[in-house]
C-alpha positions as CSV (number, residue, x, y, z in Angstrom):
1,M,0.0,0.0,0.0
2,S,1.4,3.4,-1.0
3,L,1.9,6.1,1.6
4,G,-0.5,8.3,-0.3
5,V,-3.3,5.7,0.0
6,G,-2.5,5.1,3.6
7,A,-2.7,8.7,4.5
8,A,-5.9,9.1,2.6
9,L,-7.5,6.2,4.5
10,A,-6.3,7.6,7.8
11,A,-7.8,10.9,7.0
12,L,-11.2,9.5,6.3
13,A,-14.0,9.3,8.8
14,L,-15.1,5.8,9.8
15,P,-17.5,4.3,7.3
16,A,-21.1,4.2,8.2
17,G,-21.9,1.6,10.7
18,A,-18.2,1.0,11.6
19,P,-17.6,0.4,15.4
20,T,-15.7,2.7,17.6
21,L,-15.2,0.4,20.6
22,S,-12.7,-2.5,20.8
23,L,-14.0,-6.0,21.8
24,A,-10.8,-6.7,23.8
25,A,-12.7,-6.3,27.1
26,N,-15.9,-7.9,26.0
27,D,-16.7,-10.8,28.3
28,G,-19.6,-12.0,26.0
29,A,-22.2,-11.5,28.7
30,D,-24.1,-8.5,27.5
31,A,-22.6,-7.2,24.3
32,A,-24.1,-8.3,21.0
33,P,-21.7,-10.5,19.0
34,P,-20.1,-9.0,15.9
35,Q,-22.0,-9.5,12.6
36,R,-19.3,-8.7,10.0
37,V,-16.1,-10.5,10.9
38,V,-13.0,-10.4,8.8
39,S,-10.0,-12.6,9.4
40,I,-6.6,-11.7,7.8
41,N,-4.5,-14.6,9.2
42,V,-4.6,-18.3,8.2
43,C,-4.7,-19.5,11.8
44,T,-7.5,-17.1,12.9
45,D,-9.2,-18.0,9.5
46,Q,-9.6,-21.6,10.6
47,L,-10.6,-21.0,14.2
48,A,-13.2,-18.6,13.0
49,M,-14.6,-20.9,10.3
50,L,-14.8,-23.7,13.0
51,I,-16.7,-21.5,15.4
52,A,-18.6,-18.7,13.7
53,R,-22.3,-19.1,13.0
54,P,-23.4,-19.0,9.3
55,G,-23.1,-15.6,7.8
56,Q,-21.1,-14.1,10.7
57,L,-17.7,-14.5,9.0
58,L,-17.5,-12.2,6.0
59,S,-14.0,-12.8,4.7
60,V,-10.9,-15.0,5.3
61,S,-7.4,-14.6,4.0
62,S,-6.3,-16.1,0.7
63,L,-4.0,-18.5,2.5
64,A,-7.1,-20.3,3.8
65,T,-7.4,-21.8,0.3
66,D,-3.8,-23.1,0.2
67,P,-3.8,-26.8,1.0
68,Q,-0.2,-26.6,2.2
69,T,-1.2,-24.4,5.1
70,S,-5.0,-24.8,5.6
71,L,-7.2,-27.8,6.3
72,M,-10.3,-25.9,5.5
73,T,-9.8,-25.0,1.8
74,A,-13.4,-26.0,0.9
75,E,-14.9,-24.0,3.7
76,A,-12.7,-21.0,2.8
77,S,-14.0,-21.0,-0.8
78,A,-17.4,-20.1,0.5
79,H,-16.1,-16.8,1.9
80,T,-14.8,-13.6,0.3
81,L,-11.0,-13.8,0.2
82,N,-8.8,-11.0,1.3
83,H,-5.0,-10.3,0.9
84,G,-4.6,-8.5,4.2
85,A,-4.5,-5.0,2.6
86,A,-6.0,-2.2,4.7
87,E,-7.9,-0.8,1.6
88,E,-9.9,-3.9,1.0
89,I,-10.6,-4.5,4.7
90,F,-11.7,-0.8,5.1
91,L,-14.3,-1.3,2.3
92,M,-15.7,-4.4,3.9
93,K,-16.8,-2.3,7.0
94,P,-16.1,-5.1,9.5
95,D,-17.2,-4.8,13.1
96,L,-14.3,-7.2,14.1
97,V,-11.0,-7.9,12.5
98,L,-9.1,-11.1,13.5
99,A,-5.3,-11.1,13.0
100,G,-2.2,-12.9,14.2
101,T,0.5,-11.1,16.3
102,Y,2.8,-11.4,13.2
103,T,0.2,-10.3,10.7
104,R,1.3,-7.3,8.6
105,R,2.0,-4.7,11.2
106,P,1.3,-1.6,9.0
107,T,-2.1,-3.0,8.1
108,V,-3.0,-3.8,11.7
109,A,-1.8,-0.4,12.9
110,L,-3.8,1.5,10.2
111,L,-7.0,-0.4,10.9
112,Q,-6.6,0.3,14.6
113,R,-6.0,4.0,13.8
114,L,-9.2,4.0,11.8
115,G,-11.0,2.7,14.8
116,F,-11.7,-0.9,13.7
117,P,-11.6,-3.4,16.5
118,V,-8.7,-5.7,15.8
119,E,-8.1,-8.8,17.9
120,Q,-4.6,-10.4,17.6
121,F,-3.9,-14.1,18.4
122,A,-0.4,-15.3,19.2
123,P,0.7,-18.5,17.6
124,A,-0.1,-21.6,19.7
125,T,2.9,-23.4,21.1
126,S,1.1,-25.9,23.3
127,F,-2.3,-27.6,23.6
128,D,-3.1,-25.2,26.5
129,D,-2.6,-22.4,24.0
130,I,-4.9,-24.1,21.5
131,R,-7.6,-24.4,24.2
132,A,-7.2,-20.8,25.2
133,N,-7.4,-19.6,21.6
134,I,-10.5,-21.6,20.9
135,R,-12.2,-20.3,24.0
136,R,-11.2,-16.7,23.2
137,M,-12.5,-17.0,19.7
138,G,-15.8,-18.4,21.0
139,A,-16.1,-15.5,23.4
140,L,-15.4,-12.9,20.7
141,L,-17.9,-14.4,18.3
142,G,-20.6,-15.1,21.0
143,R,-20.2,-18.8,20.4
144,R,-18.9,-20.1,23.8
145,D,-20.9,-23.4,23.6
146,R,-19.4,-24.2,20.2
147,A,-15.9,-23.4,21.5
148,E,-16.3,-25.7,24.5
149,A,-17.5,-28.5,22.3
150,L,-14.4,-28.2,20.2
151,V,-12.2,-28.2,23.3
152,A,-14.0,-31.3,24.6
153,E,-13.4,-33.0,21.3
154,L,-9.7,-32.1,21.4
155,D,-9.3,-33.4,24.9
156,A,-11.1,-36.6,24.1
157,R,-8.7,-37.4,21.2
158,L,-5.7,-36.5,23.2
159,E,-6.8,-38.7,26.1
160,A,-7.2,-41.6,23.7
161,T,-3.6,-41.1,22.5
162,R,-2.3,-40.9,26.1
163,T,-4.1,-44.2,26.9
164,A,-2.5,-45.8,23.8
165,T,1.0,-44.7,24.9
166,Q,0.8,-45.9,28.5
167,G,3.1,-48.8,29.2
168,K,5.3,-48.2,26.1
169,E,8.9,-49.0,26.8
170,N,11.9,-47.4,25.1
171,R,10.3,-44.2,23.9
172,R,11.1,-43.7,20.3
173,R,13.3,-40.8,19.3
174,A,12.2,-38.5,16.5
175,G,14.2,-36.1,14.3
176,L,12.2,-33.3,12.7
177,T,13.3,-31.6,9.5
178,F,11.5,-28.7,8.0
179,A,12.3,-26.4,5.1
180,N,15.9,-25.0,4.9
181,S,17.1,-27.6,7.4
182,Y,15.2,-26.1,10.3
183,T,14.0,-28.2,13.3
184,S,11.9,-27.3,16.3
185,G,12.5,-27.9,19.9
186,A,11.1,-26.8,23.3
187,G,8.4,-24.2,23.3
188,T,6.9,-25.1,19.9
189,L,3.7,-26.8,18.7
190,S,5.8,-29.5,17.1
191,Q,7.3,-30.3,20.5
192,A,3.9,-30.4,22.1
193,A,2.7,-32.9,19.4
194,L,5.7,-35.1,20.0
195,D,5.1,-35.0,23.8
196,A,1.5,-36.0,23.3
197,A,2.5,-38.8,21.0
198,G,5.0,-40.1,23.7
199,L,8.1,-39.4,21.6
200,E,11.4,-37.9,22.4
201,N,12.8,-35.1,20.3
202,I,16.5,-35.3,19.3
203,A,16.5,-31.5,19.3
204,K,16.8,-31.7,23.1
205,D,20.2,-33.2,22.6
206,F,21.3,-30.0,20.9
207,G,19.7,-27.6,23.3
208,V,17.3,-26.3,20.7
209,R,14.5,-24.0,21.8
210,G,12.0,-22.7,19.3
211,M,13.2,-23.1,15.7
212,A,16.8,-23.6,14.7
213,R,18.8,-25.0,11.9
214,L,19.9,-28.6,12.4
215,P,22.8,-29.7,10.1
216,L,22.2,-32.9,8.2
217,E,25.3,-34.3,9.7
218,A,23.9,-33.8,13.2
219,L,20.6,-35.4,12.2
220,V,22.4,-38.5,10.9
221,M,24.7,-38.8,13.9
222,A,21.7,-38.5,16.3
223,D,20.4,-41.7,14.8
224,P,16.6,-41.1,15.4
225,D,14.1,-43.9,15.3
226,L,11.7,-41.8,13.3
227,V,12.6,-39.3,10.6
228,V,9.8,-36.7,10.5
229,S,9.5,-34.2,7.7
230,S,6.9,-31.6,6.7
231,T,8.9,-30.2,3.8
232,K,7.6,-30.2,0.3
233,D,10.3,-30.6,-2.3
234,Y,9.7,-28.0,-5.0
235,G,12.9,-29.1,-6.8
236,A,15.7,-27.0,-8.2
237,P,16.3,-24.1,-8.1
238,A,14.4,-23.9,-4.8
239,L,16.8,-24.7,-1.9
240,A,14.1,-25.2,0.8
241,G,14.1,-29.0,0.2
242,E,17.8,-29.4,-0.3
243,T,18.2,-31.5,2.9
244,I,15.5,-34.0,2.0
245,R,17.1,-34.4,-1.5
246,H,20.5,-35.2,-0.1
247,P,21.6,-38.9,-0.5
248,A,22.5,-39.0,3.2
249,Y,19.0,-38.0,4.2
250,R,17.4,-40.4,1.8
251,A,19.6,-43.2,3.1
252,L,18.6,-42.4,6.7
253,A,14.9,-42.2,5.8
254,R,15.1,-45.6,4.1
255,E,16.8,-47.1,7.1
256,K,14.5,-45.6,9.7
257,T,10.8,-45.1,10.0
258,S,10.1,-42.1,7.7
259,V,7.0,-40.0,8.6
260,D,5.4,-37.2,6.7
261,V,3.3,-34.8,8.8
262,P,1.7,-32.3,6.5
263,T,2.4,-28.7,7.5
264,R,-1.3,-27.9,7.6
265,Y,-1.7,-30.0,10.7
266,W,0.6,-28.1,12.9
267,V,1.5,-24.8,11.3
268,C,-1.6,-23.5,13.2
269,G,-2.9,-24.7,16.5
270,G,-6.5,-26.1,16.4
271,P,-8.5,-29.3,17.0
272,F,-6.9,-30.6,13.8
273,T,-3.4,-30.6,15.5
274,V,-4.4,-33.9,17.2
275,E,-4.1,-35.4,13.7
276,A,-0.4,-34.7,13.8
277,V,-0.2,-36.6,17.1
278,R,-2.1,-39.5,15.6
279,I,0.2,-39.8,12.6
280,L,3.3,-39.7,14.8
281,R,1.9,-42.3,17.2
282,E,0.8,-44.7,14.4
283,A,4.3,-44.4,12.9
284,A,5.9,-45.2,16.2
285,D,3.7,-48.2,16.7
286,S,4.1,-49.6,13.2
287,P,5.6,-53.1,12.7
288,A,8.4,-51.5,10.8
289,A,9.3,-49.3,13.7
290,D,9.1,-52.3,16.1
291,N,11.5,-54.3,13.8
292,L,13.9,-51.4,13.6
293,A,13.9,-51.0,17.4
294,A,14.5,-54.7,17.9
295,T,17.4,-54.6,15.4
296,A,18.9,-51.6,17.2
297,R,18.8,-53.4,20.6
298,R,20.6,-56.4,19.1
299,K,23.5,-54.3,17.8
300,P,26.7,-54.7,19.8
């Protein structure tokens, strides 16, 4: 957005019907729920689509239709798509804008300056965060009962996984590889999924917190039981999938249990994140993984 357009928007009065009060302090007890909700972040897109009543959610971001990052592409196609530009959001006259804490800062700042209520959600790094974000979205949209039902569903599926992992000996070790050789450690949603699946993360051996690069040599030497990747290989000249194209990585993946957890299951936190836990647990319990573990125990 040009500075000229931004200045022009900032100078305009609020459009007719636009709100002047933020919903940040709304406890959902008396205030009427918003009627024209716009989401400009793929994570708030999905939470809003799960919780909003029909007709309440006016627009979601274009990323909501990307199958790499969104599980709700079909649902997203039923909404007007936006590209997170202040001009287009302004013209929609929303009474609530949903954003992530890392959403385009100039857009968020300008919308707030114009008086639009903007609620920002931080990325979930744990299942407690997911529960809190679901409940917060339910409160903002006046759909607390729907939010509690989603939390109950999430907890039921997590409990089923915990029951399945009880009594498991020799917890399997997992090595995670994402685009550009990144891995994730403590304080990430990926770590929370590994914990729920009863798996150890080799990133702990290297003191990784958050996201950090893990050299291929370190991954191979760590000798994980499961090799977990969410990286799509776009081929040359893209370098993001360089690690998973390397012969050493491919040899490791053939020797170990190789697991693909699609990015869309854990790039955003939601009830669907339990699917990442299920995929990991099933891989750890597979006959191939059991055979590899038995072979490893027999090695001198």
